[in-house]
N, CA, C, O and the ligand as a Tripos MOL2 file, in Angstrom:
@<TRIPOS>MOLECULE
protein
  285   283    72     0     0
PROTEIN
NO_CHARGES

@<TRIPOS>ATOM
      1 N         -12.1780  -11.5660    0.3350 N.3       1 MET1
      2 CA        -12.1600  -11.1610    1.7440 C.3       1 MET1
      3 C         -13.5760  -11.0240    2.2670 C.2       1 MET1
      4 O         -14.0970   -9.9150    2.3820 O.2       1 MET1
      5 N         -14.1930  -12.1390    2.5800 N.am      2 THR2
      6 CA        -15.5540  -12.0890    3.1140 C.3       2 THR2
      7 C         -15.6090  -12.8170    4.4420 C.2       2 THR2
      8 O         -15.9530  -13.9970    4.5170 O.2       2 THR2
      9 N         -15.2620  -12.0830    5.4840 N.am      3 GLU3
     10 CA        -15.2900  -12.6800    6.8100 C.3       3 GLU3
     11 C         -16.2730  -11.9220    7.6850 C.2       3 GLU3
     12 O         -15.9080  -11.3350    8.7030 O.2       3 GLU3
     13 N         -17.5160  -11.9500    7.2640 N.am      4 ALA4
     14 CA        -18.5260  -11.1390    7.9450 C.3       4 ALA4
     15 C         -19.2540  -11.9050    9.0340 C.2       4 ALA4
     16 O         -19.2070  -11.5130   10.2000 O.2       4 ALA4
     17 N         -19.9220  -12.9810    8.6780 N.am      5 LYS5
     18 CA        -20.8300  -13.6540    9.6050 C.3       5 LYS5
     19 C         -20.1560  -14.1180   10.8920 C.2       5 LYS5
     20 O         -19.6950  -15.2550   10.9980 O.2       5 LYS5
     21 N         -20.1110  -13.2380   11.8390 N.am      6 THR6
     22 CA        -19.5540  -13.5940   13.1330 C.3       6 THR6
     23 C         -20.5660  -13.2340   14.2110 C.2       6 THR6
     24 O         -20.6820  -12.0730   14.6050 O.2       6 THR6
     25 N         -21.2870  -14.2230   14.6770 N.am      7 ASP7
     26 CA        -22.3320  -13.9800   15.6730 C.3       7 ASP7
     27 C         -21.7330  -13.9640   17.0720 C.2       7 ASP7
     28 O         -21.9720  -14.8800   17.8600 O.2       7 ASP7
     29 N         -20.9930  -12.9770   17.3720 N.am      8 GLY8
     30 CA        -20.4230  -12.8970   18.7030 C.3       8 GLY8
     31 C         -19.1550  -13.7150   18.8530 C.2       8 GLY8
     32 O         -18.1930  -13.2710   19.4790 O.2       8 GLY8
     33 N         -19.1520  -14.8970   18.2850 N.am      9 ALA9
     34 CA        -17.9850  -15.7470   18.4160 C.3       9 ALA9
     35 C         -16.9870  -15.4540   17.2980 C.2       9 ALA9
     36 O         -16.9680  -16.1010   16.2510 O.2       9 ALA9
     37 N         -16.1790  -14.4700   17.5670 N.am     10 ILE10
     38 CA        -15.2080  -14.0860   16.5450 C.3      10 ILE10
     39 C         -13.9630  -14.9620   16.6640 C.2      10 ILE10
     40 O         -13.3160  -15.0370   17.7090 O.2      10 ILE10
     41 N         -13.6680  -15.6000   15.5800 N.am     11 LYS11
     42 CA        -12.4800  -16.4550   15.5910 C.3      11 LYS11
     43 C         -11.3460  -15.7780   14.8340 C.2      11 LYS11
     44 O         -11.4690  -15.4260   13.6610 O.2      11 LYS11
     45 N         -10.2690  -15.6140   15.5270 N.am     12 LEU12
     46 CA         -9.1100  -15.0080   14.9020 C.3      12 LEU12
     47 C          -7.9640  -16.0040   14.9170 C.2      12 LEU12
     48 O          -7.8030  -16.7830   15.8570 O.2      12 LEU12
     49 N          -7.1900  -15.9610   13.8750 N.am     13 ALA13
     50 CA         -6.0250  -16.8270   13.8430 C.3      13 ALA13
     51 C          -5.0550  -16.3890   14.9360 C.2      13 ALA13
     52 O          -4.9810  -15.2050   15.2640 O.2      13 ALA13
     53 N          -4.3260  -17.3230   15.4900 N.am     14 PRO14
     54 CA         -3.3790  -16.9670   16.5440 C.3      14 PRO14
     55 C          -2.2790  -16.0500   16.0240 C.2      14 PRO14
     56 O          -1.9550  -16.0430   14.8360 O.2      14 PRO14
     57 N          -1.7300  -15.2970   16.9270 N.am     15 CYS15
     58 CA         -0.6550  -14.3640   16.5920 C.3      15 CYS15
     59 C           0.4950  -15.1130   15.9130 C.2      15 CYS15
     60 O           1.0070  -16.0820   16.4740 O.2      15 CYS15
     61 N           0.9030  -14.6890   14.7340 N.am     16 PRO16
     62 CA          1.9860  -15.3560   14.0150 C.3      16 PRO16
     63 C           3.3430  -15.1830   14.6910 C.2      16 PRO16
     64 O           4.3080  -15.8680   14.3510 O.2      16 PRO16
     65 N           3.4050  -14.2840   15.6270 N.am     17 ILE17
     66 CA          4.6740  -14.0440   16.3100 C.3      17 ILE17
     67 C           4.8260  -14.9460   17.5220 C.2      17 ILE17
     68 O           5.8550  -15.6010   17.6890 O.2      17 ILE17
     69 N           3.8000  -14.9820   18.3710 N.am     18 CYS18
     70 CA          3.9320  -15.7300   19.6190 C.3      18 CYS18
     71 C           2.8350  -16.7690   19.7990 C.2      18 CYS18
     72 O           2.8120  -17.4790   20.8030 O.2      18 CYS18
     73 N           1.9200  -16.8630   18.8250 N.am     19 ASN19
     74 CA          0.8630  -17.8840   18.8590 C.3      19 ASN19
     75 C          -0.1850  -17.6760   19.9360 C.2      19 ASN19
     76 O          -0.9790  -18.5750   20.2100 O.2      19 ASN19
     77 N          -0.1980  -16.5120   20.5450 N.am     20 LYS20
     78 CA         -1.2660  -16.2130   21.4870 C.3      20 LYS20
     79 C          -2.4950  -15.7930   20.6910 C.2      20 LYS20
     80 O          -2.3790  -15.4020   19.5300 O.2      20 LYS20
     81 N          -3.6660  -15.8700   21.3050 N.am     21 PRO21
     82 CA         -4.8830  -15.4510   20.6130 C.3      21 PRO21
     83 C          -4.7820  -13.9940   20.1620 C.2      21 PRO21
     84 O          -4.4180  -13.1120   20.9400 O.2      21 PRO21
     85 N          -5.1050  -13.7640   18.9130 N.am     22 ALA22
     86 CA         -5.0130  -12.4090   18.3830 C.3      22 ALA22
     87 C          -6.1350  -11.5330   18.9230 C.2      22 ALA22
     88 O          -7.1860  -12.0240   19.3360 O.2      22 ALA22
     89 N          -5.8940  -10.2560   18.9130 N.am     23 GLN23
     90 CA         -6.9050   -9.3030   19.3500 C.3      23 GLN23
     91 C          -7.4620   -8.5780   18.1410 C.2      23 GLN23
     92 O          -6.7680   -8.3470   17.1510 O.2      23 GLN23
     93 N          -8.7410   -8.2230   18.2500 N.am     24 LEU24
     94 CA         -9.3860   -7.5330   17.1300 C.3      24 LEU24
     95 C          -8.6650   -6.2450   16.7830 C.2      24 LEU24
     96 O          -8.4990   -5.9050   15.6120 O.2      24 LEU24
     97 N          -8.2420   -5.5420   17.8070 N.am     25 THR25
     98 CA         -7.6500   -4.2280   17.5890 C.3      25 THR25
     99 C          -6.2610   -4.3030   16.9700 C.2      25 THR25
    100 O          -5.8080   -3.3610   16.3210 O.2      25 THR25
    101 N          -5.5950   -5.4260   17.1760 N.am     26 THR26
    102 CA         -4.2180   -5.5200   16.6950 C.3      26 THR26
    103 C          -4.0170   -6.7050   15.7650 C.2      26 THR26
    104 O          -2.8840   -7.0650   15.4450 O.2      26 THR26
    105 N          -5.1210   -7.3150   15.3300 N.am     27 ARG27
    106 CA         -5.0070   -8.4910   14.4890 C.3      27 ARG27
    107 C          -4.1940   -8.2110   13.2270 C.2      27 ARG27
    108 O          -4.1810   -7.0780   12.7470 O.2      27 ARG27
    109 N          -3.5380   -9.1910   12.6990 N.am     28 PRO28
    110 CA         -3.5810  -10.5900   13.1470 C.3      28 PRO28
    111 C          -2.6630  -10.8800   14.3200 C.2      28 PRO28
    112 O          -2.3140  -12.0330   14.5750 O.2      28 PRO28
    113 N          -2.2770   -9.8440   15.0260 N.am     29 PHE29
    114 CA         -1.3570  -10.0700   16.1320 C.3      29 PHE29
    115 C          -2.0810   -9.9740   17.4640 C.2      29 PHE29
    116 O          -3.2130   -9.4950   17.5330 O.2      29 PHE29
    117 N          -1.4250  -10.4310   18.5190 N.am     30 CYS30
    118 CA         -2.0520  -10.4250   19.8330 C.3      30 CYS30
    119 C          -1.8940   -9.0740   20.4890 C.2      30 CYS30
    120 O          -2.6370   -8.7210   21.4050 O.2      30 CYS30
    121 N          -0.9230   -8.3250   20.0130 N.am     31 SER31
    122 CA         -0.6880   -7.0350   20.6440 C.3      31 SER31
    123 C           0.0710   -6.1310   19.6890 C.2      31 SER31
    124 O           0.5940   -6.5710   18.6650 O.2      31 SER31
    125 N           0.1160   -4.8680   20.0470 N.am     32 LYS32
    126 CA          0.8570   -3.9010   19.2390 C.3      32 LYS32
    127 C           2.3350   -4.2810   19.1790 C.2      32 LYS32
    128 O           3.0220   -4.0530   18.1840 O.2      32 LYS32
    129 N           2.7870   -4.8610   20.2670 N.am     33 ARG33
    130 CA          4.1960   -5.2140   20.3430 C.3      33 ARG33
    131 C           4.5590   -6.2430   19.2680 C.2      33 ARG33
    132 O           5.5680   -6.1080   18.5760 O.2      33 ARG33
    133 N           3.7200   -7.2660   19.1460 N.am     34 CYS34
    134 CA          3.9810   -8.2890   18.1510 C.3      34 CYS34
    135 C           3.8390   -7.7010   16.7480 C.2      34 CYS34
    136 O           4.5630   -8.0850   15.8290 O.2      34 CYS34
    137 N           2.9150   -6.7800   16.5950 N.am     35 ALA35
    138 CA          2.7630   -6.1290   15.2970 C.3      35 ALA35
    139 C           4.0360   -5.3750   14.9410 C.2      35 ALA35
    140 O           4.4840   -5.3910   13.7950 O.2      35 ALA35
    141 N           4.6040   -4.7220   15.9300 N.am     36 ASP36
    142 CA          5.8370   -3.9730   15.7030 C.3      36 ASP36
    143 C           6.9880   -4.9150   15.3700 C.2      36 ASP36
    144 O           7.8260   -4.6310   14.5150 O.2      36 ASP36
    145 N           7.0010   -6.0430   16.0710 N.am     37 ILE37
    146 CA          8.0550   -7.0240   15.8330 C.3      37 ILE37
    147 C           7.9810   -7.5150   14.3960 C.2      37 ILE37
    148 O           8.9900   -7.5940   13.6950 O.2      37 ILE37
    149 N           6.7650   -7.8430   13.9720 N.am     38 ASP38
    150 CA          6.5870   -8.3390   12.6130 C.3      38 ASP38
    151 C           6.9600   -7.2640   11.6020 C.2      38 ASP38
    152 O           7.5960   -7.5400   10.5850 O.2      38 ASP38
    153 N           6.5560   -6.0430   11.9000 N.am     39 LEU39
    154 CA          6.8370   -4.9450   10.9850 C.3      39 LEU39
    155 C           8.3330   -4.7290   10.8520 C.2      39 LEU39
    156 O           8.8480   -4.5500    9.7490 O.2      39 LEU39
    157 N           9.0250   -4.7470   11.9780 N.am     40 SER40
    158 CA         10.4610   -4.5060   11.9360 C.3      40 SER40
    159 C          11.1760   -5.6580   11.2390 C.2      40 SER40
    160 O          12.1780   -5.4630   10.5520 O.2      40 SER40
    161 N          10.6410   -6.8550   11.4300 N.am     41 ARG41
    162 CA         11.2250   -7.9980   10.7280 C.3      41 ARG41
    163 C          11.0800   -7.8120    9.2250 C.2      41 ARG41
    164 O          12.0150   -7.9960    8.4460 O.2      41 ARG41
    165 N           9.8740   -7.4420    8.8660 N.am     42 TRP42
    166 CA          9.5570   -7.2770    7.4400 C.3      42 TRP42
    167 C          10.4130   -6.1760    6.8390 C.2      42 TRP42
    168 O          11.0160   -6.3460    5.7790 O.2      42 TRP42
    169 N          10.4550   -5.0620    7.5210 N.am     43 LEU43
    170 CA         11.2310   -3.9350    7.0120 C.3      43 LEU43
    171 C          12.7100   -4.2630    7.0180 C.2      43 LEU43
    172 O          13.4380   -3.9270    6.0840 O.2      43 LEU43
    173 N          13.1510   -4.9280    8.0870 N.am     44 GLY44
    174 CA         14.5610   -5.2590    8.2160 C.3      44 GLY44
    175 C          15.0160   -6.1870    7.1060 C.2      44 GLY44
    176 O          16.1850   -6.1790    6.7210 O.2      44 GLY44
    177 N          14.0870   -6.9910    6.5890 N.am     45 GLY45
    178 CA         14.4520   -7.9390    5.5500 C.3      45 GLY45
    179 C          14.4810   -7.3030    4.1820 C.2      45 GLY45
    180 O          15.1320   -7.8070    3.2670 O.2      45 GLY45
    181 N          13.7810   -6.2040    4.0410 N.am     46 VAL46
    182 CA         13.6780   -5.5630    2.7400 C.3      46 VAL46
    183 C          14.5290   -4.3040    2.6750 C.2      46 VAL46
    184 O          15.4390   -4.1800    1.8550 O.2      46 VAL46
    185 N          14.2100   -3.3900    3.5520 N.am     47 TYR47
    186 CA         15.0010   -2.1710    3.6210 C.3      47 TYR47
    187 C          15.7430   -2.1340    4.9470 C.2      47 TYR47
    188 O          15.1920   -2.5030    5.9840 O.2      47 TYR47
    189 N          16.9610   -1.6990    4.9130 N.am     48 ALA48
    190 CA         17.6880   -1.5500    6.1620 C.3      48 ALA48
    191 C          17.5270   -0.1220    6.6570 C.2      48 ALA48
    192 O          18.4170    0.7170    6.5150 O.2      48 ALA48
    193 N          16.3730    0.1230    7.2360 N.am     49 ILE49
    194 CA         16.1030    1.4840    7.6720 C.3      49 ILE49
    195 C          16.5970    1.6970    9.0870 C.2      49 ILE49
    196 O          16.6730    0.7430    9.8620 O.2      49 ILE49
    197 N          16.9320    2.9150    9.4390 N.am     50 PRO50
    198 CA         17.3310    3.2090   10.8170 C.3      50 PRO50
    199 C          16.1630    3.0340   11.7670 C.2      50 PRO50
    200 O          15.0080    3.0080   11.3430 O.2      50 PRO50
    201 N          16.4600    2.9160   13.0350 N.am     51 ALA51
    202 CA         15.4170    2.6630   14.0260 C.3      51 ALA51
    203 C          14.4480    3.8400   14.1060 C.2      51 ALA51
    204 O          13.2440    3.6600   14.2830 O.2      51 ALA51
    205 N          14.9980    5.0450   13.9710 N.am     52 ALA52
    206 CA         14.1380    6.2150   14.0740 C.3      52 ALA52
    207 C          14.0320    6.9100   12.7170 C.2      52 ALA52
    208 O          14.9500    7.6190   12.3060 O.2      52 ALA52
    209 N          12.9380    6.7090   12.0400 N.am     53 PRO53
    210 CA         12.7480    7.3550   10.7510 C.3      53 PRO53
    211 C          12.6520    8.8610   10.9140 C.2      53 PRO53
    212 O          11.9920    9.3420   11.8350 O.2      53 PRO53
    213 N          13.2950    9.6060   10.0400 N.am     54 PRO54
    214 CA         13.2730   11.0650   10.1410 C.3      54 PRO54
    215 C          11.8890   11.6370    9.9060 C.2      54 PRO54
    216 O          11.1510   11.1980    9.0240 O.2      54 PRO54
    217 N          11.5640   12.6110   10.7030 N.am     55 MET55
    218 CA         10.2830   13.2910   10.5290 C.3      55 MET55
    219 C          10.4200   14.2980    9.3910 C.2      55 MET55
    220 O          11.5210   14.6150    8.9400 O.2      55 MET55
    221 N           9.2910   14.7780    8.9540 N.am     56 GLU56
    222 CA          9.3150   15.7140    7.8300 C.3      56 GLU56
    223 C           9.8610   17.0670    8.2620 C.2      56 GLU56
    224 O           9.1620   17.8890    8.8540 O.2      56 GLU56
    225 N          11.1330   17.2650    7.9430 N.am     57 GLY57
    226 CA         11.7460   18.5540    8.2410 C.3      57 GLY57
    227 C          11.7280   18.8950    9.7170 C.2      57 GLY57
    228 O          11.6170   20.0640   10.0890 O.2      57 GLY57
    229 N          11.8370   17.8830   10.5540 N.am     58 ASP58
    230 CA         11.7800   18.1400   11.9800 C.3      58 ASP58
    231 C          12.9790   17.5020   12.6710 C.2      58 ASP58
    232 O          12.8360   16.8600   13.7110 O.2      58 ASP58
    233 N          14.1310   17.6780   12.1030 N.am     59 GLU59
    234 CA         15.3110   16.9910   12.6040 C.3      59 GLU59
    235 C          15.8290   17.5850   13.9030 C.2      59 GLU59
    236 O          16.7040   17.0110   14.5510 O.2      59 GLU59
    237 N          15.2940   18.7220   14.2760 N.am     60 ASP60
    238 CA         15.7070   19.3280   15.5400 C.3      60 ASP60
    239 C          15.3810   18.4180   16.7150 C.2      60 ASP60
    240 O          16.0160   18.4880   17.7670 O.2      60 ASP60
    241 N          14.3870   17.5670   16.5210 N.am     61 GLU61
    242 CA         13.9720   16.6740   17.5810 C.3      61 GLU61
    243 C          15.0750   15.6770   17.9480 C.2      61 GLU61
    244 O          15.2110   15.2780   19.1040 O.2      61 GLU61
    245 N          15.8390   15.2950   16.9650 N.am     62 PHE62
    246 CA         16.8380   14.2600   17.1800 C.3      62 PHE62
    247 C          18.1810   14.8390   17.6230 C.2      62 PHE62
    248 O          18.9360   14.1800   18.3370 O.2      62 PHE62
    249 N          18.4790   16.0630   17.2040 N.am     63 MET63
    250 CA         19.7290   16.6840   17.6050 C.3      63 MET63
    251 C          19.4360   18.0060   18.3160 C.2      63 MET63
    252 O          19.4980   19.0750   17.7090 O.2      63 MET63
    253 N          19.1240   17.9220   19.5820 N.am     64 PRO64
    254 CA         18.7880   19.1310   20.3350 C.3      64 PRO64
    255 C          19.9890   20.0490   20.4740 C.2      64 PRO64
    256 O          21.0040   19.6790   21.0640 O.2      64 PRO64
    257 N          19.8640   21.2270   19.9360 N.am     65 ALA65
    258 CA         20.9520   22.1920   20.0260 C.3      65 ALA65
    259 C          20.6200   23.2190   21.1070 C.2      65 ALA65
    260 O          19.4540   23.5300   21.3490 O.2      65 ALA65
    261 N          21.6520   23.7340   21.7450 N.am     66 PRO66
    262 CA         21.4310   24.7610   22.7750 C.3      66 PRO66
    263 C          20.7830   25.9940   22.1780 C.2      66 PRO66
    264 O          21.2340   26.5140   21.1580 O.2      66 PRO66
    265 N          19.7270   26.4570   22.8170 N.am     67 ARG67
    266 CA         19.0110   27.6120   22.2830 C.3      67 ARG67
    267 C          19.4240   28.8750   23.0370 C.2      67 ARG67
    268 O          19.4590   28.8970   24.2670 O.2      67 ARG67
    269 N          19.7250   29.8950   22.2980 N.am     68 SER68
    270 CA         20.1320   31.1470   22.9090 C.3      68 SER68
    271 C          18.9170   31.9830   23.2850 C.2      68 SER68
    272 O          18.9760   32.8500   24.1570 O.2      68 SER68
    273 N          17.8070   31.6950   22.5930 N.am     69 GLU69
    274 CA         16.6000   32.4860   22.8570 C.3      69 GLU69
    275 C          15.7180   31.8110   23.9000 C.2      69 GLU69
    276 O          14.4930   31.7730   23.7860 O.2      69 GLU69
    277 N          16.3820   31.2860   24.9110 N.am     70 ASP70
    278 CA         15.6290   30.6130   25.9470 C.3      70 ASP70
    279 C          15.2950   31.6000   27.0690 C.2      70 ASP70
    280 O          16.1410   31.9330   27.8990 O.2      70 ASP70
    281 N          14.0950   32.0380   27.0690 N.am     71 ALA71
    282 CA         13.7120   33.0420   28.0480 C.3      71 ALA71
    283 C          13.5130   32.3520   29.3810 C.2      71 ALA71
    284 O          13.1820   33.0050   30.3710 O.2      71 ALA71
    285 ZN          1.8470  -12.0740   19.7830 Zn       72 ZN72
@<TRIPOS>BOND
     1     1     2 1
     2     2     3 1
     3     3     4 2
     4     3     5 am
     5     5     6 1
     6     6     7 1
     7     7     8 2
     8     7     9 am
     9     9    10 1
    10    10    11 1
    11    11    12 2
    12    11    13 am
    13    13    14 1
    14    14    15 1
    15    15    16 2
    16    15    17 am
    17    17    18 1
    18    18    19 1
    19    19    20 2
    20    19    21 am
    21    21    22 1
    22    22    23 1
    23    23    24 2
    24    23    25 am
    25    25    26 1
    26    26    27 1
    27    27    28 2
    28    27    29 am
    29    29    30 1
    30    30    31 1
    31    31    32 2
    32    31    33 am
    33    33    34 1
    34    34    35 1
    35    35    36 2
    36    35    37 am
    37    37    38 1
    38    38    39 1
    39    39    40 2
    40    39    41 am
    41    41    42 1
    42    42    43 1
    43    43    44 2
    44    43    45 am
    45    45    46 1
    46    46    47 1
    47    47    48 2
    48    47    49 am
    49    49    50 1
    50    50    51 1
    51    51    52 2
    52    51    53 am
    53    53    54 1
    54    54    55 1
    55    55    56 2
    56    55    57 am
    57    57    58 1
    58    58    59 1
    59    59    60 2
    60    59    61 am
    61    61    62 1
    62    62    63 1
    63    63    64 2
    64    63    65 am
    65    65    66 1
    66    66    67 1
    67    67    68 2
    68    67    69 am
    69    69    70 1
    70    70    71 1
    71    71    72 2
    72    71    73 am
    73    73    74 1
    74    74    75 1
    75    75    76 2
    76    75    77 am
    77    77    78 1
    78    78    79 1
    79    79    80 2
    80    79    81 am
    81    81    82 1
    82    82    83 1
    83    83    84 2
    84    83    85 am
    85    85    86 1
    86    86    87 1
    87    87    88 2
    88    87    89 am
    89    89    90 1
    90    90    91 1
    91    91    92 2
    92    91    93 am
    93    93    94 1
    94    94    95 1
    95    95    96 2
    96    95    97 am
    97    97    98 1
    98    98    99 1
    99    99   100 2
   100    99   101 am
   101   101   102 1
   102   102   103 1
   103   103   104 2
   104   103   105 am
   105   105   106 1
   106   106   107 1
   107   107   108 2
   108   107   109 am
   109   109   110 1
   110   110   111 1
   111   111   112 2
   112   111   113 am
   113   113   114 1
   114   114   115 1
   115   115   116 2
   116   115   117 am
   117   117   118 1
   118   118   119 1
   119   119   120 2
   120   119   121 am
   121   121   122 1
   122   122   123 1
   123   123   124 2
   124   123   125 am
   125   125   126 1
   126   126   127 1
   127   127   128 2
   128   127   129 am
   129   129   130 1
   130   130   131 1
   131   131   132 2
   132   131   133 am
   133   133   134 1
   134   134   135 1
   135   135   136 2
   136   135   137 am
   137   137   138 1
   138   138   139 1
   139   139   140 2
   140   139   141 am
   141   141   142 1
   142   142   143 1
   143   143   144 2
   144   143   145 am
   145   145   146 1
   146   146   147 1
   147   147   148 2
   148   147   149 am
   149   149   150 1
   150   150   151 1
   151   151   152 2
   152   151   153 am
   153   153   154 1
   154   154   155 1
   155   155   156 2
   156   155   157 am
   157   157   158 1
   158   158   159 1
   159   159   160 2
   160   159   161 am
   161   161   162 1
   162   162   163 1
   163   163   164 2
   164   163   165 am
   165   165   166 1
   166   166   167 1
   167   167   168 2
   168   167   169 am
   169   169   170 1
   170   170   171 1
   171   171   172 2
   172   171   173 am
   173   173   174 1
   174   174   175 1
   175   175   176 2
   176   175   177 am
   177   177   178 1
   178   178   179 1
   179   179   180 2
   180   179   181 am
   181   181   182 1
   182   182   183 1
   183   183   184 2
   184   183   185 am
   185   185   186 1
   186   186   187 1
   187   187   188 2
   188   187   189 am
   189   189   190 1
   190   190   191 1
   191   191   192 2
   192   191   193 am
   193   193   194 1
   194   194   195 1
   195   195   196 2
   196   195   197 am
   197   197   198 1
   198   198   199 1
   199   199   200 2
   200   199   201 am
   201   201   202 1
   202   202   203 1
   203   203   204 2
   204   203   205 am
   205   205   206 1
   206   206   207 1
   207   207   208 2
   208   207   209 am
   209   209   210 1
   210   210   211 1
   211   211   212 2
   212   211   213 am
   213   213   214 1
   214   214   215 1
   215   215   216 2
   216   215   217 am
   217   217   218 1
   218   218   219 1
   219   219   220 2
   220   219   221 am
   221   221   222 1
   222   222   223 1
   223   223   224 2
   224   223   225 am
   225   225   226 1
   226   226   227 1
   227   227   228 2
   228   227   229 am
   229   229   230 1
   230   230   231 1
   231   231   232 2
   232   231   233 am
   233   233   234 1
   234   234   235 1
   235   235   236 2
   236   235   237 am
   237   237   238 1
   238   238   239 1
   239   239   240 2
   240   239   241 am
   241   241   242 1
   242   242   243 1
   243   243   244 2
   244   243   245 am
   245   245   246 1
   246   246   247 1
   247   247   248 2
   248   247   249 am
   249   249   250 1
   250   250   251 1
   251   251   252 2
   252   251   253 am
   253   253   254 1
   254   254   255 1
   255   255   256 2
   256   255   257 am
   257   257   258 1
   258   258   259 1
   259   259   260 2
   260   259   261 am
   261   261   262 1
   262   262   263 1
   263   263   264 2
   264   263   265 am
   265   265   266 1
   266   266   267 1
   267   267   268 2
   268   267   269 am
   269   269   270 1
   270   270   271 1
   271   271   272 2
   272   271   273 am
   273   273   274 1
   274   274   275 1
   275   275   276 2
   276   275   277 am
   277   277   278 1
   278   278   279 1
   279   279   280 2
   280   279   281 am
   281   281   282 1
   282   282   283 1
   283   283   284 2
@<TRIPOS>SUBSTRUCTURE
     1 MET1         2 RESIDUE 1 A MET
     2 THR2         6 RESIDUE 1 A THR
     3 GLU3        10 RESIDUE 1 A GLU
     4 ALA4        14 RESIDUE 1 A ALA
     5 LYS5        18 RESIDUE 1 A LYS
     6 THR6        22 RESIDUE 1 A THR
     7 ASP7        26 RESIDUE 1 A ASP
     8 GLY8        30 RESIDUE 1 A GLY
     9 ALA9        34 RESIDUE 1 A ALA
    10 ILE10       38 RESIDUE 1 A ILE
    11 LYS11       42 RESIDUE 1 A LYS
    12 LEU12       46 RESIDUE 1 A LEU
    13 ALA13       50 RESIDUE 1 A ALA
    14 PRO14       54 RESIDUE 1 A PRO
    15 CYS15       58 RESIDUE 1 A CYS
    16 PRO16       62 RESIDUE 1 A PRO
    17 ILE17       66 RESIDUE 1 A ILE
    18 CYS18       70 RESIDUE 1 A CYS
    19 ASN19       74 RESIDUE 1 A ASN
    20 LYS20       78 RESIDUE 1 A LYS
    21 PRO21       82 RESIDUE 1 A PRO
    22 ALA22       86 RESIDUE 1 A ALA
    23 GLN23       90 RESIDUE 1 A GLN
    24 LEU24       94 RESIDUE 1 A LEU
    25 THR25       98 RESIDUE 1 A THR
    26 THR26      102 RESIDUE 1 A THR
    27 ARG27      106 RESIDUE 1 A ARG
    28 PRO28      110 RESIDUE 1 A PRO
    29 PHE29      114 RESIDUE 1 A PHE
    30 CYS30      118 RESIDUE 1 A CYS
    31 SER31      122 RESIDUE 1 A SER
    32 LYS32      126 RESIDUE 1 A LYS
    33 ARG33      130 RESIDUE 1 A ARG
    34 CYS34      134 RESIDUE 1 A CYS
    35 ALA35      138 RESIDUE 1 A ALA
    36 ASP36      142 RESIDUE 1 A ASP
    37 ILE37      146 RESIDUE 1 A ILE
    38 ASP38      150 RESIDUE 1 A ASP
    39 LEU39      154 RESIDUE 1 A LEU
    40 SER40      158 RESIDUE 1 A SER
    41 ARG41      162 RESIDUE 1 A ARG
    42 TRP42      166 RESIDUE 1 A TRP
    43 LEU43      170 RESIDUE 1 A LEU
    44 GLY44      174 RESIDUE 1 A GLY
    45 GLY45      178 RESIDUE 1 A GLY
    46 VAL46      182 RESIDUE 1 A VAL
    47 TYR47      186 RESIDUE 1 A TYR
    48 ALA48      190 RESIDUE 1 A ALA
    49 ILE49      194 RESIDUE 1 A ILE
    50 PRO50      198 RESIDUE 1 A PRO
    51 ALA51      202 RESIDUE 1 A ALA
    52 ALA52      206 RESIDUE 1 A ALA
    53 PRO53      210 RESIDUE 1 A PRO
    54 PRO54      214 RESIDUE 1 A PRO
    55 MET55      218 RESIDUE 1 A MET
    56 GLU56      222 RESIDUE 1 A GLU
    57 GLY57      226 RESIDUE 1 A GLY
    58 ASP58      230 RESIDUE 1 A ASP
    59 GLU59      234 RESIDUE 1 A GLU
    60 ASP60      238 RESIDUE 1 A ASP
    61 GLU61      242 RESIDUE 1 A GLU
    62 PHE62      246 RESIDUE 1 A PHE
    63 MET63      250 RESIDUE 1 A MET
    64 PRO64      254 RESIDUE 1 A PRO
    65 ALA65      258 RESIDUE 1 A ALA
    66 PRO66      262 RESIDUE 1 A PRO
    67 ARG67      266 RESIDUE 1 A ARG
    68 SER68      270 RESIDUE 1 A SER
    69 GLU69      274 RESIDUE 1 A GLU
    70 ASP70      278 RESIDUE 1 A ASP
    71 ALA71      282 RESIDUE 1 A ALA
    72 ZN72       285 GROUP 0 **** ****
């Protein structure tokens, strides 16, 4: 992995999802969206995970229950 010498002209491979020019911040994808698409594809092919991964012991976020101590 030696891709250092870039004198201003940074060449990135096109986004593997939509073939648009990739961005440095989201490479090798053109955007966060394409990165997410690729990630979900990858995960979907290996693990069948739910859309919303559970947070660490924070399940109240997903099932809001009526609070009696609501001042
Ligand atoms: Zn893209």
